[in-house]
C-alpha positions in Angstrom: -11.0 -8.0 4.8 -7.4 -8.3 4.0 -5.0 -9.7 1.4 -3.6 -13.2 2.2 0.0 -12.2 1.7 3.1 -11.2 3.5 5.0 -8.0 3.6 7.9 -6.7 5.7 6.7 -4.2 8.2 9.1 -1.8 10.1 8.8 -2.0 13.8 8.7 0.9 16.2 11.7 3.2 16.6 13.3 2.1 13.4 15.7 4.6 11.9 15.3 5.4 8.2 18.9 4.7 7.3 20.3 2.3 4.8 23.2 0.0 5.4 26.4 1.5 3.9 29.3 -0.8 3.1 32.8 0.3 2.2 33.8 0.9 -1.4 35.4 -2.5 -1.9 32.4 -4.4 -0.6 29.4 -2.7 -2.3 25.8 -3.5 -1.3 24.6 -2.7 -4.9 23.2 -5.6 -6.9 21.8 -5.9 -10.4 19.5 -3.5 -12.2 19.3 -0.9 -9.5 18.8 -3.4 -6.6 20.8 -3.2 -3.4 21.0 -4.8 0.1 18.8 -2.8 2.4 19.5 -3.0 6.1 17.3 -0.7 8.2 17.4 0.4 11.8 19.9 -1.5 13.9 20.5 -4.3 11.3 24.2 -3.4 11.0 24.6 -3.8 14.8 23.7 -7.5 14.4 24.9 -8.4 10.9 27.6 -7.5 8.5 27.9 -8.0 4.7 30.4 -10.8 3.9 30.1 -11.1 0.1 28.3 -9.6 -2.8 27.5 -12.6 -5.1 25.3 -10.7 -7.5 25.8 -11.2 -11.2 23.7 -11.2 -14.4 23.0 -14.9 -14.2 21.8 -15.2 -10.6 20.6 -11.6 -10.1 21.0 -9.6 -6.8 22.2 -11.8 -4.0 24.3 -11.1 -0.9 25.8 -13.1 2.0 25.7 -11.7 5.5 26.7 -13.1 8.8 25.8 -12.4 12.5 28.3 -10.4 14.4 27.7 -12.2 17.7 30.5 -14.8 18.1 27.9 -17.2 19.6 26.6 -17.8 16.0 30.1 -18.0 14.5 30.2 -19.7 11.1 26.5 -19.0 10.3 26.1 -17.5 6.8 22.8 -16.2 5.4 22.1 -15.8 1.7 19.8 -12.8 1.0 17.8 -13.0 -2.2 15.0 -10.7 -3.6 12.5 -13.1 -1.9 14.2 -12.9 1.5 12.6 -10.8 4.3 14.2 -10.6 7.8 12.4 -8.5 10.4 13.5 -7.9 14.0 12.2 -5.7 16.8 14.4 -2.8 15.7 15.6 -3.7 12.2 14.8 -5.2 8.8 16.9 -6.7 6.0 16.0 -7.3 2.4 16.8 -6.4 -1.2 15.3 -3.2 -2.5 14.9 -2.0 -6.1 15.2 1.7 -6.7 14.1 1.6 -10.3 10.5 2.2 -9.8 8.7 5.0 -11.7 8.4 8.0 -9.4 6.0 10.9 -9.4 5.6 14.4 -8.1 2.4 16.1 -7.2 0.1 17.8 -4.7 -1.7 16.3 -1.8 -5.3 17.0 -1.0 -7.4 16.0 2.0 -11.0 16.3 3.0 -11.4 17.8 6.5 -14.5 17.5 8.6 -16.2 20.7 9.7 -17.1 20.5 13.4 -19.1 23.1 15.3 -16.0 25.1 16.0 -14.6 24.9 12.5 -12.4 22.5 10.5 -11.0 19.5 12.5 -7.8 21.0 13.9 -6.3 17.7 14.9 -6.8 16.2 11.4 -5.2 19.2 9.8 -2.3 19.0 12.2 -1.6 15.4 11.3 -1.2 16.4 7.6 0.9 19.4 8.4 3.2 17.6 10.9 4.4 15.4 8.1 6.2 18.4 6.5 6.8 20.6 9.5 8.6 17.9 11.4 10.6 16.8 8.3 9.0 13.4 8.0 8.3 13.8 4.3 11.9 14.8 3.5 13.3 12.0 5.6 11.3 9.3 3.7 12.0 11.0 0.4 15.7 11.1 1.0 15.8 7.5 2.1 13.6 5.9 -0.6 14.2 8.2 -3.6 17.6 9.7 -3.3 18.7 7.9 -6.4 15.7 8.5 -8.6 14.1 11.9 -7.8 16.1 13.6 -10.6 14.3 11.4 -13.1 10.7 11.5 -11.9 8.7 11.0 -15.1 5.1 11.2 -14.0 3.0 13.8 -12.4 0.1 12.8 -10.1 -2.0 14.4 -7.4 -3.4 12.7 -4.4 -6.6 12.8 -2.5 -7.0 11.3 1.0 -10.5 11.5 2.5 -10.2 12.0 6.3 -13.6 13.3 7.3 -15.4 10.1 8.3 -17.0 9.6 11.7 -15.6 6.1 12.2 -18.4 4.8 14.3 -17.1 1.2 14.7 -13.7 2.6 15.6 -14.8 4.8 18.4 -13.5 2.6 21.2 -10.0 3.5 19.8 -10.6 7.2 19.1 -12.3 7.6 22.4 -9.2 6.5 24.2 -7.3 9.2 22.3 -9.7 12.0 23.2 -12.4 11.6 20.5 -10.1 12.3 17.4 -11.3 11.6 13.9 -10.3 8.1 13.0 -7.5 8.9 10.4 -5.9 11.2 13.0 -5.8 8.4 15.6 -2.3 7.2 16.6 -1.1 3.7 15.6 1.7 1.8 17.5 4.5 2.9 15.2 6.9 5.8 15.1 8.6 7.9 12.4 11.6 10.0 13.4 10.9 8.9 16.9 7.5 10.5 16.9 4.1 8.6 17.0 2.4 8.2 13.7 -1.3 8.6 12.9 -3.2 6.5 10.4 -3.3 9.2 7.8 0.5 9.8 8.2 1.0 6.1 7.4 -1.0 6.6 4.2 1.0 9.7 3.2 4.3 7.9 4.0 3.3 5.2 1.5 3.0 7.9 -1.2 6.2 9.5 -0.1 8.1 6.2 -0.4 7.4 6.1 -4.2 7.4 9.8 -5.2 8.0 13.4 -4.5 5.0 15.2 -3.1 4.9 19.0 -3.5 6.0 20.7 -0.4 2.4 21.5 0.7 -1.1 20.4 0.9 -4.6 21.7 0.5 -7.9 20.9 2.2 -11.6 20.7 1.2 -13.9 21.2 4.2 -17.1 19.2 4.4 -19.9 18.8 6.9 -20.2 15.4 8.6 -23.3 14.4 6.5 -21.7 15.3 3.2 -18.7 13.0 3.0 -15.7 12.3 0.9 -17.4 12.1 -2.5 -18.9 15.5 -2.0 -15.6 16.9 -1.0 -13.9 15.4 -4.1 -16.6 16.7 -6.5 -16.8 20.1 -4.9 -13.0 20.3 -5.0 -13.1 19.6 -8.8 -15.9 22.1 -9.4 -14.2 24.9 -7.5 -10.9 24.3 -9.2 -9.1 23.6 -5.9 -8.4 20.1 -7.2 -6.5 20.3 -10.5 -7.7 18.3 -13.5 -4.4 18.7 -15.3 -2.8 15.7 -13.6 -4.1 12.1 -12.8 -5.2 11.7 -9.2 -4.7 8.9 -6.8 -7.6 8.5 -4.4 -7.0 6.5 -1.2 -8.8 6.3 2.1 -7.2 7.9 5.2 -8.0 4.8 7.4 -6.5 2.1 5.1 -3.4 0.3 6.4 -1.3 -0.9 3.5 2.1 -1.1 1.8 0.7 -1.3 -1.7 3.3 0.0 -4.1 1.7 3.1 -5.6 4.4 3.4 -8.3 3.5 -0.1 -9.5 -0.2 0.8 -9.8 0.7 3.9 -11.7 2.8 2.0 -14.1 0.0 -0.5 -14.7 -2.5 2.3 -15.1 -0.4 3.8 -17.8 0.4 0.5 -19.5 -3.3 -0.3 -19.8 -4.1 3.2 -21.0 -6.8 3.2 -18.3 -9.3 6.0 -17.8 -10.0 4.8 -14.2 -8.1 2.1 -12.4 -9.7 0.2 -9.5 -7.4 -1.7 -7.2 -8.9 -5.0 -6.2 -8.3 -8.1 -4.0 -9.7 -11.6 -4.4 -12.5 -12.6 -2.0 -14.7 -15.6 -1.5 -18.1 -15.1 -3.1 -19.9 -15.8 0.1 -18.4 -12.6 1.6 -19.3 -10.3 -1.3 -22.6 -9.0 0.1 -20.9 -6.5 2.3 -18.2 -5.4 -0.3 -17.8 -3.5 -3.5 -17.6 -6.1 -6.3 -16.4 -5.6 -9.9 -17.6 -7.7 -12.9 -15.1 -7.9 -15.8 -15.3 -8.9 -19.4 -12.1 -11.1 -19.2 -9.3 -11.6 -16.7 -6.8 -10.9 -19.5 -8.3 -7.7 -20.7 -9.0 -6.4 -17.1 -11.9 -4.2 -18.4 -14.5 -3.6 -15.8 -18.1 -3.9 -17.1 -20.0 -3.4 -13.8 -19.2 -2.0 -10.3 -21.7 -3.1 -7.7 -21.8 -1.9 -4.0 -22.8 -4.7 -1.7 -24.6 -7.0 -4.2 -27.4 -9.1 -2.7 -28.5 -11.2 -5.7 -26.9 -14.7 -5.6 -27.2 -15.2 -9.3 -25.4 -11.9 -10.0 -22.7 -12.7 -7.5 -22.1 -16.1 -9.2 -21.7 -14.2 -12.5 -18.9 -12.2 -11.0 -16.8 -15.3 -10.1 -13.4 -15.3 -11.9 -12.2 -18.9 -12.5 -8.6 -17.8 -12.9 -8.5 -16.7 -9.2 -9.7 -20.1 -7.9 -13.0 -21.7 -7.1 -15.7 -19.3 -6.0 -13.4 -16.1 -6.1 -14.6 -12.6 -7.0 -12.8 -9.3 -7.0 -13.5 -6.6 -4.4 -12.6 -3.0 -5.0 -10.5 -1.6 -2.1 -8.4 1.3 -3.4 -6.2 3.1 -4.2 -8.1 4.4 -7.3 -6.3 6.2 -10.1 -8.4 8.6 -12.2 -6.9 10.0 -15.4 -7.2 13.6 -16.6 -9.9 13.0 -19.3 -12.1 11.4 -16.7 -11.4 14.2 -14.2 -12.4 16.7 -16.8 -15.6 14.8 -17.7 -16.6 14.6 -14.0 -15.9 18.3 -13.4 -17.8 19.4 -16.5 -20.8 17.2 -15.8 -21.0 17.8 -12.1 -20.7 21.5 -12.6 -23.6 21.4 -15.0 -25.9 19.1 -13.0 -24.6 18.2 -9.5 -27.9 16.5 -8.7 -27.4 13.8 -11.4 -24.4 12.5 -9.3 -26.4 12.1 -6.1 -28.0 8.7 -5.5 -31.0 9.3 -3.3 -30.7 5.8 -1.8 -27.0 6.0 -0.9 -26.4 9.7 -0.3 -22.9 11.1 -0.7 -21.3 7.7 -1.5 -18.1 7.6 -3.5 -19.0 4.4 -5.3 -22.4 5.8 -6.5 -21.4 9.4 -6.9 -18.0 9.0 -8.6 -17.3 5.5 -9.8 -20.8 4.7 -11.2 -21.3 7.8 -13.4 -17.7 7.6 -14.6 -18.1 3.9 -15.5 -21.3 4.5 -17.4 -19.6 7.3 -19.4 -16.5 5.2 -20.1 -18.6 2.2 -21.2 -20.7 4.4 -23.5 -17.7 5.9 -25.1 -18.2 9.4 -23.9 -14.6 9.8 -22.6 -11.6 9.7 -24.9 -7.9 10.3 -24.6 -6.0 13.1 -26.4 -5.8 10.9 -29.6 -9.6 10.3 -29.6 -9.3 6.7 -28.3 -12.0 5.4 -26.0 -10.9 4.7 -22.5 -12.0 2.0 -20.1 -12.2 1.4 -16.4 -9.6 -1.3 -15.7 -8.7 -3.3 -12.6 -5.3 -3.6 -10.9 -4.7 -6.3 -8.3 -2.9 -6.1 -5.0 -0.2 -8.7 -5.4 1.2 -11.3 -3.1 4.1 -9.1 -1.9 1.7 -6.4 -0.7 -0.8 -6.2 2.2 -4.0 -4.3 2.7 -6.4 -3.9 5.5 -9.4 -1.7 6.1 -9.2 -0.7 9.7 -13.0 -0.3 10.1 -13.2 -1.5 13.7 -11.1 -2.1 16.8 -11.1 -5.8 15.9 -9.7 -5.1 12.5 -7.0 -2.9 14.0 -5.9 -5.4 16.6 -5.8 -8.2 14.2 -3.7 -6.2 11.6 -1.3 -5.2 14.4 -0.9 -8.9 15.4 -0.3 -10.0 11.9 2.2 -7.3 11.3 4.1 -7.9 14.5 4.4 -11.5 13.4 5.7 -10.5 10.0 3.0 -12.0 7.8 -0.7 -12.1 7.1 -3.1 -15.0 7.7 -3.2 -17.9 5.3 0.0 -17.3 3.5 0.1 -19.7 0.6 3.4 -21.4 1.2 3.8 -24.8 -0.5 6.2 -26.9 1.6 7.4 -30.1 0.1 7.3 -33.0 2.6 10.6 -34.4 1.4 12.5 -31.4 2.6 10.3 -30.6 5.6 13.2 -31.0 8.0 15.2 -28.4 6.2 12.5 -25.9 5.1 10.4 -24.3 7.8 6.9 -22.8 7.3 8.5 -19.5 6.4 10.6 -20.9 3.6 14.0 -20.7 5.4 16.3 -23.4 4.1 19.2 -25.0 6.1 21.6 -27.7 5.0 22.4 -29.4 8.2 20.9 -30.1 11.6 23.7 -28.0 13.2 22.9 -25.1 11.0 19.2 -25.4 11.7 19.8 -25.4 15.5 22.1 -22.4 15.4 19.8 -20.5 13.0 16.7 -21.3 15.2 18.7 -20.1 18.3 19.6 -16.9 16.6 16.0 -16.4 15.5 14.7 -16.9 19.1 17.5 -14.9 20.7 17.0 -11.8 18.5 13.2 -12.3 18.2 13.4 -12.4 14.4 10.9 -13.2 11.7 12.7 -14.5 8.6 11.3 -15.6 5.3 13.0 -17.3 2.4 16.6 -17.2 3.8 19.1 -19.7 2.7 21.3 -20.7 5.7 24.5 -22.6 5.9 27.3 -23.2 8.3 30.9 -22.1 7.5 33.2 -24.8 8.8 
């Protein structure tokens, strides 16, 4: 299961360093946006002109440095994405709401104690300076005005049965600790480090972490609930809950902003799915697409009539919404969960599903919200609301080796399957399937040659030839 959208993905051995132009030729655009050239981009391209203004927004013209492509000019707009083996180019906006908070993880207790490899993957993120490197790159201009406080919980205790062909090759590690084909600061990254890096891109994590140890049969929901009960997990800040084996570039700050705008007690991130695929997924039923209030949350629904009632016409024919995460839980809901779980932990356990997050956390919270048991500081009733992964973000659940391999192939190609480009036949010769526009056959030939020579994936680039 994955979002049919496209997102720039940074290749291996990419340095986290922005392109820096001289004072006369700035790479700053409008409203906090700037031209972002990562890795070896400045080795291949140079900034020619900043054409940004209030009428057109942030736009830049760059040119290849190789004299073989002399005269070729590329217009970079906010929709442009250029990805090479060792570089990427695009326009970045620094004015996202940022956060600061603590990171929690659930760690599996093996026969010889807590999973040492899993703890090591968390700790390496700080001890090797990876967190600071990402923080300085993405947040150097906004950390002084971080306005929101959030904590984070990443479950990383699962067995990962369907993923064992990968983890066995790496010595039987827990799935979130398994290495992916990417590096950060020249060092291999694990799945869980990728999740942490996505948090670090949009906010300031406290310089530390904490763990809740659980036995294999207990699971992430138990770790979360016990962490609340013991006081190890604070209820004084909203918490972002995201799985340690997800592979995504979802903008956490955007979700936080939406969560606050909706005054949501509990935000569930969703993706559209065909209704014939819903029987193996978590499906939400809403009152209206405009209101975004979730009325029901059903894990793997089997009743066809019920599934049909979850179809949302605004998404297209036969489309439902599946919950994927991250989830955002506000402080009133956290306090309600802690109080009620402490009083009666058995009431949170579904005998048919065991320690399942959907049934142990989401279901009781949704019931309490819908019955008006949880209010904000002003006494207003809170709801469970949905947020959607948008077209500029990608999400995959790496449940198996097949999922892993397919995601890597899509990412290496620079896009995800079934990208909904609408190409007009009248300009087919000048607009390729990636939305790159050229204005002459000569420009097209030179651009295509550059794309092939440099092994580039480009999207929505406007190309012309300077005579």
